[in-house]
Jmol script that loads the backbone (N, CA, C; Angstrom):
load data "model"
ATOM      1  N   MET A   1      -9.299 185.736 -10.670  1.00  0.00           N
ATOM      2  CA  MET A   1      -9.276 184.232 -10.998  1.00  0.00           C
ATOM      3  C   MET A   1      -9.649 183.979 -12.377  1.00  0.00           C
ATOM      4  N   SER A   2      -9.038 183.213 -13.150  1.00  0.00           N
ATOM      5  CA  SER A   2      -9.372 182.892 -14.589  1.00  0.00           C
ATOM      6  C   SER A   2      -9.695 181.405 -14.649  1.00  0.00           C
ATOM      7  N   THR A   3     -10.778 181.263 -15.343  1.00  0.00           N
ATOM      8  CA  THR A   3     -11.307 179.807 -15.674  1.00  0.00           C
ATOM      9  C   THR A   3     -11.386 179.573 -17.061  1.00  0.00           C
ATOM     10  N   PRO A   4     -11.012 178.348 -17.646  1.00  0.00           N
ATOM     11  CA  PRO A   4     -11.148 178.173 -19.065  1.00  0.00           C
ATOM     12  C   PRO A   4     -12.708 178.205 -19.472  1.00  0.00           C
ATOM     13  N   VAL A   5     -13.010 178.669 -20.627  1.00  0.00           N
ATOM     14  CA  VAL A   5     -14.278 178.585 -21.127  1.00  0.00           C
ATOM     15  C   VAL A   5     -14.336 177.695 -22.214  1.00  0.00           C
ATOM     16  N   ASN A   6     -14.886 176.430 -22.009  1.00  0.00           N
ATOM     17  CA  ASN A   6     -14.932 175.398 -23.020  1.00  0.00           C
ATOM     18  C   ASN A   6     -16.202 175.271 -23.682  1.00  0.00           C
ATOM     19  N   SER A   7     -17.320 175.901 -22.937  1.00  0.00           N
ATOM     20  CA  SER A   7     -18.705 175.646 -23.597  1.00  0.00           C
ATOM     21  C   SER A   7     -18.991 176.715 -24.537  1.00  0.00           C
ATOM     22  N   LEU A   8     -18.328 177.819 -24.569  1.00  0.00           N
ATOM     23  CA  LEU A   8     -18.558 179.044 -25.588  1.00  0.00           C
ATOM     24  C   LEU A   8     -17.602 179.040 -26.642  1.00  0.00           C
ATOM     25  N   SER A   9     -18.001 179.187 -27.775  1.00  0.00           N
ATOM     26  CA  SER A   9     -17.001 179.397 -29.022  1.00  0.00           C
ATOM     27  C   SER A   9     -16.705 181.007 -28.848  1.00  0.00           C
ATOM     28  N   ALA A  10     -15.737 181.252 -29.603  1.00  0.00           N
ATOM     29  CA  ALA A  10     -15.294 182.640 -29.841  1.00  0.00           C
ATOM     30  C   ALA A  10     -16.444 183.517 -30.419  1.00  0.00           C
ATOM     31  N   THR A  11     -17.117 182.877 -31.453  1.00  0.00           N
ATOM     32  CA  THR A  11     -18.133 183.620 -32.047  1.00  0.00           C
ATOM     33  C   THR A  11     -19.391 183.937 -31.111  1.00  0.00           C
ATOM     34  N   GLU A  12     -19.615 183.007 -30.201  1.00  0.00           N
ATOM     35  CA  GLU A  12     -20.655 183.229 -29.228  1.00  0.00           C
ATOM     36  C   GLU A  12     -20.322 184.343 -28.206  1.00  0.00           C
ATOM     37  N   MET A  13     -18.818 184.400 -27.828  1.00  0.00           N
ATOM     38  CA  MET A  13     -18.500 185.278 -27.052  1.00  0.00           C
ATOM     39  C   MET A  13     -18.475 186.661 -27.660  1.00  0.00           C
ATOM     40  N   MET A  14     -18.527 186.890 -28.962  1.00  0.00           N
ATOM     41  CA  MET A  14     -18.288 188.040 -29.598  1.00  0.00           C
ATOM     42  C   MET A  14     -19.846 188.624 -29.875  1.00  0.00           C
ATOM     43  N   THR A  15     -20.860 187.880 -29.483  1.00  0.00           N
ATOM     44  CA  THR A  15     -22.220 188.428 -29.949  1.00  0.00           C
ATOM     45  C   THR A  15     -22.537 189.503 -28.962  1.00  0.00           C
ATOM     46  N   PRO A  16     -23.282 190.463 -29.521  1.00  0.00           N
ATOM     47  CA  PRO A  16     -23.517 191.640 -28.714  1.00  0.00           C
ATOM     48  C   PRO A  16     -24.107 191.142 -27.364  1.00  0.00           C
ATOM     49  N   PRO A  17     -23.963 192.020 -26.304  1.00  0.00           N
ATOM     50  CA  PRO A  17     -23.414 193.354 -26.168  1.00  0.00           C
ATOM     51  C   PRO A  17     -21.806 193.265 -26.018  1.00  0.00           C
ATOM     52  N   ALA A  18     -21.133 192.174 -26.186  1.00  0.00           N
ATOM     53  CA  ALA A  18     -19.612 192.055 -26.030  1.00  0.00           C
ATOM     54  C   ALA A  18     -18.892 192.898 -26.919  1.00  0.00           C
ATOM     55  N   THR A  19     -18.062 193.875 -26.332  1.00  0.00           N
ATOM     56  CA  THR A  19     -17.179 194.749 -27.032  1.00  0.00           C
ATOM     57  C   THR A  19     -15.704 194.526 -26.609  1.00  0.00           C
ATOM     58  N   ILE A  20     -14.748 194.858 -27.555  1.00  0.00           N
ATOM     59  CA  ILE A  20     -13.465 194.703 -27.175  1.00  0.00           C
ATOM     60  C   ILE A  20     -13.016 195.930 -26.174  1.00  0.00           C
ATOM     61  N   VAL A  21     -12.519 195.665 -24.950  1.00  0.00           N
ATOM     62  CA  VAL A  21     -12.152 196.490 -24.022  1.00  0.00           C
ATOM     63  C   VAL A  21     -10.669 196.820 -24.199  1.00  0.00           C
ATOM     64  N   LYS A  22      -9.782 195.850 -24.361  1.00  0.00           N
ATOM     65  CA  LYS A  22      -8.439 195.941 -24.624  1.00  0.00           C
ATOM     66  C   LYS A  22      -7.955 194.818 -25.596  1.00  0.00           C
ATOM     67  N   GLU A  23      -6.782 195.278 -26.319  1.00  0.00           N
ATOM     68  CA  GLU A  23      -6.290 194.200 -27.182  1.00  0.00           C
ATOM     69  C   GLU A  23      -4.818 194.477 -27.416  1.00  0.00           C
ATOM     70  N   GLY A  24      -4.028 193.227 -27.603  1.00  0.00           N
ATOM     71  CA  GLY A  24      -2.637 193.463 -27.935  1.00  0.00           C
ATOM     72  C   GLY A  24      -1.871 192.206 -27.686  1.00  0.00           C
ATOM     73  N   TRP A  25      -0.505 192.173 -27.745  1.00  0.00           N
ATOM     74  CA  TRP A  25       0.388 191.200 -27.480  1.00  0.00           C
ATOM     75  C   TRP A  25       0.663 190.903 -26.192  1.00  0.00           C
ATOM     76  N   LEU A  26       0.717 189.617 -25.709  1.00  0.00           N
ATOM     77  CA  LEU A  26       1.230 189.310 -24.433  1.00  0.00           C
ATOM     78  C   LEU A  26       2.104 188.049 -24.606  1.00  0.00           C
ATOM     79  N   LEU A  27       2.919 187.684 -23.662  1.00  0.00           N
ATOM     80  CA  LEU A  27       3.628 186.447 -23.649  1.00  0.00           C
ATOM     81  C   LEU A  27       2.934 185.560 -22.552  1.00  0.00           C
ATOM     82  N   LYS A  28       2.712 184.182 -23.215  1.00  0.00           N
ATOM     83  CA  LYS A  28       1.934 183.331 -22.449  1.00  0.00           C
ATOM     84  C   LYS A  28       2.906 181.976 -22.370  1.00  0.00           C
ATOM     85  N   ARG A  29       2.927 181.630 -21.213  1.00  0.00           N
ATOM     86  CA  ARG A  29       3.945 180.504 -20.867  1.00  0.00           C
ATOM     87  C   ARG A  29       3.200 179.093 -21.214  1.00  0.00           C
ATOM     88  N   GLY A  30       3.937 178.304 -21.961  1.00  0.00           N
ATOM     89  CA  GLY A  30       3.331 176.930 -22.216  1.00  0.00           C
ATOM     90  C   GLY A  30       3.002 175.979 -21.094  1.00  0.00           C
ATOM     91  N   GLU A  31       1.933 175.161 -21.321  1.00  0.00           N
ATOM     92  CA  GLU A  31       1.516 174.364 -20.144  1.00  0.00           C
ATOM     93  C   GLU A  31       2.513 173.237 -19.967  1.00  0.00           C
ATOM     94  N   HIS A  32       2.865 172.609 -21.058  1.00  0.00           N
ATOM     95  CA  HIS A  32       3.786 171.467 -20.919  1.00  0.00           C
ATOM     96  C   HIS A  32       5.256 171.799 -21.264  1.00  0.00           C
ATOM     97  N   ILE A  33       5.476 172.471 -22.279  1.00  0.00           N
ATOM     98  CA  ILE A  33       6.818 173.011 -22.697  1.00  0.00           C
ATOM     99  C   ILE A  33       6.867 174.296 -22.123  1.00  0.00           C
ATOM    100  N   LYS A  34       7.656 174.716 -21.090  1.00  0.00           N
ATOM    101  CA  LYS A  34       7.644 175.964 -20.310  1.00  0.00           C
ATOM    102  C   LYS A  34       8.382 177.024 -20.902  1.00  0.00           C
ATOM    103  N   ASN A  35       8.325 177.282 -22.271  1.00  0.00           N
ATOM    104  CA  ASN A  35       8.731 178.485 -22.714  1.00  0.00           C
ATOM    105  C   ASN A  35       7.701 179.523 -23.047  1.00  0.00           C
ATOM    106  N   TRP A  36       8.005 180.841 -23.213  1.00  0.00           N
ATOM    107  CA  TRP A  36       7.144 181.871 -23.400  1.00  0.00           C
ATOM    108  C   TRP A  36       6.924 182.085 -24.770  1.00  0.00           C
ATOM    109  N   ARG A  37       5.579 182.202 -25.245  1.00  0.00           N
ATOM    110  CA  ARG A  37       5.243 182.429 -26.592  1.00  0.00           C
ATOM    111  C   ARG A  37       4.295 183.564 -26.732  1.00  0.00           C
ATOM    112  N   PRO A  38       4.630 184.478 -27.755  1.00  0.00           N
ATOM    113  CA  PRO A  38       3.674 185.675 -28.047  1.00  0.00           C
ATOM    114  C   PRO A  38       2.398 185.192 -28.545  1.00  0.00           C
ATOM    115  N   ARG A  39       1.317 185.826 -27.831  1.00  0.00           N
ATOM    116  CA  ARG A  39      -0.102 185.629 -28.297  1.00  0.00           C
ATOM    117  C   ARG A  39      -0.703 186.844 -28.340  1.00  0.00           C
ATOM    118  N   TYR A  40      -1.732 186.995 -29.196  1.00  0.00           N
ATOM    119  CA  TYR A  40      -2.530 188.287 -29.415  1.00  0.00           C
ATOM    120  C   TYR A  40      -3.828 188.041 -28.626  1.00  0.00           C
ATOM    121  N   PHE A  41      -4.031 188.831 -27.561  1.00  0.00           N
ATOM    122  CA  PHE A  41      -5.208 188.639 -26.857  1.00  0.00           C
ATOM    123  C   PHE A  41      -6.308 189.717 -27.048  1.00  0.00           C
ATOM    124  N   LEU A  42      -7.670 189.422 -26.977  1.00  0.00           N
ATOM    125  CA  LEU A  42      -8.624 190.394 -26.874  1.00  0.00           C
ATOM    126  C   LEU A  42      -9.343 190.234 -25.695  1.00  0.00           C
ATOM    127  N   LEU A  43      -9.527 191.272 -24.826  1.00  0.00           N
ATOM    128  CA  LEU A  43     -10.380 191.280 -23.606  1.00  0.00           C
ATOM    129  C   LEU A  43     -11.762 191.854 -23.810  1.00  0.00           C
ATOM    130  N   LEU A  44     -12.741 191.243 -23.691  1.00  0.00           N
ATOM    131  CA  LEU A  44     -14.078 191.685 -23.953  1.00  0.00           C
ATOM    132  C   LEU A  44     -14.864 192.137 -22.770  1.00  0.00           C
ATOM    133  N   ASP A  45     -15.734 193.021 -22.823  1.00  0.00           N
ATOM    134  CA  ASP A  45     -16.484 193.540 -21.720  1.00  0.00           C
ATOM    135  C   ASP A  45     -17.282 192.596 -21.037  1.00  0.00           C
ATOM    136  N   ASN A  46     -17.548 191.247 -21.548  1.00  0.00           N
ATOM    137  CA  ASN A  46     -18.273 190.306 -20.908  1.00  0.00           C
ATOM    138  C   ASN A  46     -17.370 189.439 -20.006  1.00  0.00           C
ATOM    139  N   GLY A  47     -16.044 189.722 -19.918  1.00  0.00           N
ATOM    140  CA  GLY A  47     -15.084 189.019 -19.178  1.00  0.00           C
ATOM    141  C   GLY A  47     -14.321 187.925 -19.921  1.00  0.00           C
ATOM    142  N   ALA A  48     -14.574 187.815 -21.292  1.00  0.00           N
ATOM    143  CA  ALA A  48     -13.870 186.790 -22.051  1.00  0.00           C
ATOM    144  C   ALA A  48     -12.549 187.420 -22.446  1.00  0.00           C
ATOM    145  N   LEU A  49     -11.419 186.511 -22.329  1.00  0.00           N
ATOM    146  CA  LEU A  49     -10.100 186.717 -22.808  1.00  0.00           C
ATOM    147  C   LEU A  49      -9.793 185.688 -23.839  1.00  0.00           C
ATOM    148  N   ILE A  50      -9.662 186.118 -25.169  1.00  0.00           N
ATOM    149  CA  ILE A  50      -9.489 185.147 -26.129  1.00  0.00           C
ATOM    150  C   ILE A  50      -8.065 185.371 -26.712  1.00  0.00           C
ATOM    151  N   GLY A  51      -7.162 184.312 -26.853  1.00  0.00           N
ATOM    152  CA  GLY A  51      -5.846 184.344 -27.394  1.00  0.00           C
ATOM    153  C   GLY A  51      -5.783 183.703 -28.688  1.00  0.00           C
ATOM    154  N   PHE A  52      -4.934 184.330 -29.575  1.00  0.00           N
ATOM    155  CA  PHE A  52      -4.594 183.956 -30.989  1.00  0.00           C
ATOM    156  C   PHE A  52      -3.174 183.827 -31.207  1.00  0.00           C
ATOM    157  N   LYS A  53      -2.759 183.004 -32.122  1.00  0.00           N
ATOM    158  CA  LYS A  53      -1.369 182.877 -32.475  1.00  0.00           C
ATOM    159  C   LYS A  53      -0.885 184.247 -33.136  1.00  0.00           C
ATOM    160  N   SER A  54      -1.798 184.794 -33.983  1.00  0.00           N
ATOM    161  CA  SER A  54      -1.549 186.182 -34.686  1.00  0.00           C
ATOM    162  C   SER A  54      -2.709 186.937 -34.728  1.00  0.00           C
ATOM    163  N   LYS A  55      -2.579 188.212 -34.794  1.00  0.00           N
ATOM    164  CA  LYS A  55      -3.675 189.157 -34.839  1.00  0.00           C
ATOM    165  C   LYS A  55      -4.840 188.625 -35.813  1.00  0.00           C
ATOM    166  N   PRO A  56      -6.093 188.569 -35.260  1.00  0.00           N
ATOM    167  CA  PRO A  56      -7.090 188.126 -36.381  1.00  0.00           C
ATOM    168  C   PRO A  56      -7.538 189.253 -37.193  1.00  0.00           C
ATOM    169  N   GLU A  57      -7.581 188.866 -38.476  1.00  0.00           N
ATOM    170  CA  GLU A  57      -7.919 189.824 -39.477  1.00  0.00           C
ATOM    171  C   GLU A  57      -9.346 189.951 -39.787  1.00  0.00           C
ATOM    172  N   HIS A  58      -9.923 188.735 -39.811  1.00  0.00           N
ATOM    173  CA  HIS A  58     -11.460 188.714 -40.184  1.00  0.00           C
ATOM    174  C   HIS A  58     -12.065 187.771 -39.169  1.00  0.00           C
ATOM    175  N   GLY A  59     -12.935 188.190 -38.312  1.00  0.00           N
ATOM    176  CA  GLY A  59     -13.562 187.378 -37.470  1.00  0.00           C
ATOM    177  C   GLY A  59     -12.693 186.792 -36.341  1.00  0.00           C
ATOM    178  N   PHE A  60     -13.155 185.950 -35.537  1.00  0.00           N
ATOM    179  CA  PHE A  60     -12.554 185.473 -34.352  1.00  0.00           C
ATOM    180  C   PHE A  60     -12.480 183.904 -34.411  1.00  0.00           C
ATOM    181  N   ASP A  61     -12.286 183.446 -35.660  1.00  0.00           N
ATOM    182  CA  ASP A  61     -12.288 181.915 -35.651  1.00  0.00           C
ATOM    183  C   ASP A  61     -10.953 181.281 -35.203  1.00  0.00           C
ATOM    184  N   ASP A  62     -11.049 180.105 -34.651  1.00  0.00           N
ATOM    185  CA  ASP A  62      -9.758 179.303 -34.295  1.00  0.00           C
ATOM    186  C   ASP A  62      -8.858 180.048 -33.137  1.00  0.00           C
ATOM    187  N   PRO A  63      -9.535 180.371 -32.039  1.00  0.00           N
ATOM    188  CA  PRO A  63      -8.667 180.848 -30.944  1.00  0.00           C
ATOM    189  C   PRO A  63      -7.930 179.762 -30.231  1.00  0.00           C
ATOM    190  N   LEU A  64      -6.761 180.160 -29.863  1.00  0.00           N
ATOM    191  CA  LEU A  64      -5.889 179.176 -29.022  1.00  0.00           C
ATOM    192  C   LEU A  64      -6.258 179.154 -27.679  1.00  0.00           C
ATOM    193  N   ASN A  65      -6.712 180.219 -27.028  1.00  0.00           N
ATOM    194  CA  ASN A  65      -7.088 180.222 -25.710  1.00  0.00           C
ATOM    195  C   ASN A  65      -8.347 180.918 -25.412  1.00  0.00           C
ATOM    196  N   ASN A  66      -9.185 180.501 -24.534  1.00  0.00           N
ATOM    197  CA  ASN A  66     -10.435 181.004 -24.098  1.00  0.00           C
ATOM    198  C   ASN A  66     -10.430 181.112 -22.647  1.00  0.00           C
ATOM    199  N   PHE A  67     -10.637 182.266 -21.974  1.00  0.00           N
ATOM    200  CA  PHE A  67     -10.675 182.358 -20.546  1.00  0.00           C
ATOM    201  C   PHE A  67     -11.739 183.279 -20.161  1.00  0.00           C
ATOM    202  N   THR A  68     -12.281 183.105 -18.984  1.00  0.00           N
ATOM    203  CA  THR A  68     -13.211 184.195 -18.364  1.00  0.00           C
ATOM    204  C   THR A  68     -12.439 184.849 -17.317  1.00  0.00           C
ATOM    205  N   VAL A  69     -12.411 186.247 -17.375  1.00  0.00           N
ATOM    206  CA  VAL A  69     -11.624 186.902 -16.388  1.00  0.00           C
ATOM    207  C   VAL A  69     -12.659 187.950 -15.833  1.00  0.00           C
ATOM    208  N   LYS A  70     -13.305 187.587 -14.656  1.00  0.00           N
ATOM    209  CA  LYS A  70     -14.293 188.571 -13.982  1.00  0.00           C
ATOM    210  C   LYS A  70     -14.453 188.173 -12.669  1.00  0.00           C
ATOM    211  N   ASP A  71     -14.982 189.048 -11.832  1.00  0.00           N
ATOM    212  CA  ASP A  71     -15.189 188.937 -10.436  1.00  0.00           C
ATOM    213  C   ASP A  71     -16.383 188.125 -10.292  1.00  0.00           C
ATOM    214  N   GLU A  72     -16.380 187.200  -9.322  1.00  0.00           N
ATOM    215  CA  GLU A  72     -17.712 186.320  -9.108  1.00  0.00           C
ATOM    216  C   GLU A  72     -18.287 186.654  -7.840  1.00  0.00           C
TER     217      GLU A  72
END
end "model"
wireframe off; spacefill off
backbone 0.3
color backbone group
């Protein structure tokens, strides 16, 4: 189950001990315009899944998507 994370910024999600578990390109379907768009996602060990329009070079500012992906 995934839920949007609105209360945490990407920087807060990256504070220790969160580390990147997996990263790479995925296709994400648009919410209103139902086409598929490439997004670069980072899965962190704290359950955060952060999506970007392009691969982040420096820091994790301005993510397009923030989700929590973990068992409750």
